[in-house]
N, C-alpha and C positions, 0 to 999 in steps of 0.2 A: 544324473546331473546333480552336482553338489548344491546344497541350499545356500541361498544368498544370506549374508549377514544383514542385520538391521541397518547398519551404516551404509552398506552397498545398495540396499533396496532404497533407502532414503536418497542417496546420491543419484540413483537412476531416476527416481521420481522428480527430483529437482532438475535434472538434465532435460527430461521430457517437458517439464513445465517451462523451462527457459526457451526451449525450441518453440513451444506453443506461443509464448509471448512474442518471440521474433516474428512468427507467422502472422499473428494478430496485428502487430504494429505495421508490418509490410503490406499485408493483403486485406486487412479488415477482419473483424470477428466473424461476421456472417458469411464471408466468402471463403474462410479457411475451413478445410475439411480435416477429418482425422487422418486421411491419407497424406495431406500436406504436412501435418505435424509429424507423422511417422517418418516421412522423407527428410524433413528438417532435422529430426533427432538422430537420423542415421541408425534407426532401430528397426526391429521387426514389428509387425502388427501384433504378434503374440506378446512381445515384451511390453508394448504400450498398453494393450488391453488388459494385461495382467496387473497393471498398475492403476489404470483408470477405466471405468466402465464405459464412459462416453465423454463427449466434449464438455458438457456442463460440469461434470465432476472434475475434469482437468482444469477448467476455468476457475472453479471454486478453489482448488488447491493453489493454482498460480496466483490468483488475486490475493488470497489470504497470505501467501508467502511474501508477495511484493509489499503488502501493507505491514506485515509483521517485521520485515527487515528495517522498516523506518524507525522502530523503537528497539534499539539494542538492549541487551540485558544490563549494560552499564548504566542505562538511564532508568528504564522501567523497573519497578520492584525494589528500588533502593530507598533508603530513608532520607537520603540527601535531598535538600530542598533545591528545586530547579526553578530558576526565574522563567517567566513566560517567554521572554525574548530569547533566552538561551535555548529553550526547548524548540521554539519556532525556528530559530536559526539551524539547529541540528536537523530538524525534520525537512526543511527546505533544501539544505545542502545534501541530505541523503536521498533527495528525490529528483536530482538533476538529470537522470537518465531518461531521455526522450522516449525510448522504446516502452518503458514502463508507463510513462505518462500517457502516451497514445493508447496503449492497451487498456489502462484503467478508465480513461475517458470513454472509450468504445464500450466497455462493459457497463459503465454507468448509464450511457445513453440507451443501449439495447435493453437495459433492465426495465425501461418504461413499457415494453411490449412483451418481454419474456419473463414469465413468473419465476423460472429457475434462476435466471440471472438476477432478478429482483431480490431473491432470497440471499444470493451470494453477496450482492451489494449491501443489503441491510446488515447482514452478519458481519462482514469485514468492517463496515463503517462503525458499527457498535463496538467491535473489538478495538479498533483504533481510538475511538472516542474514550473508551474506558482506560486505555493505556495512557492517553494524554492526561486525563483527569487524575489518574493515579500519580503521575509525575508532578502535577501542579498543586495538588491538595496540600502537601506540607508547606509550600511557599505561601499559599493563601492563609493557612492557619497562623503563620508567623506575621503576615502583613495586613490582615483584616481583623476587625473585631470578631470575637468568637461566634456571635449570632449571624454574622454576614459571611463567614469564610466559606461555607458550603455553596452559597449563591455565587460568590466571587469565583470559586473554582469552576462552577457550572458555566458561567458566562465567559470566562477566559478559555475554557476548553472549547466552547463553540467558536470563539474567535480564532483560536489557533487552528482548529480543524478546517474551518471555512477558508482561512488564508492558505492552508496547505492545498485544499481542493482547487481553489482558484489558481494557485501557482501551477498545479498539474495541468489544468485546462489551458492556461496560457502557453505552457511548454508544448502541449499537444497541437495547438492551432497556430502558433506564431514561430515559424522556423528562424526568424531573424533575431528573436530575443536572446540576449546573453543571460543564461540561467544563473550564473554566479552573481552578476550585477543585480538582476531582478530579486534574487534572494536577499542580498544585502539591503536593497531599497525597502523591501517589505519589512525586514527586521527593524531597520532604522525607524520607519514610520510607526511600527507597532510599539517600539520602545518609547517613542516620544509622545504617544497618545495617552 
């Protein structure tokens, strides 16, 4: 059998992770089995297990990917100054997919009892917080006195991250909420404060 290219292997991992996210959103994290994920992915068990050792490893990959997609390379890692409300607007608009919201909220809630999931949650939250802070630091350096800019970046990062997490929780638990309107309302309130 020919070896898979790195791009093909990554695409396969992403497809399996997407199938897992659909299963978690539909059936719940704790009720989803690896067999359910294999069936949803339309894959063989050998293919899935050659990419992921177990459900926790798969959750780690899927959750990290979902959070990393919130900060595209066009925003993170640039020297351009991003206003806090522009960044928040981008993050909220990139987070309107309810499947991801439901899955992330399940992972966060299960992490209170599951040490492996707690590790996943802590790691992905740290990564997301670091990306947000990286985006906001140049703006804070331009708009706050030098001795206050680091503290300002810290507090704005926490505010943006918490607003994003609250938005995801609201999407997960309120099927009636209009995600676009809620995002616009949050950004408007954030900008005015």
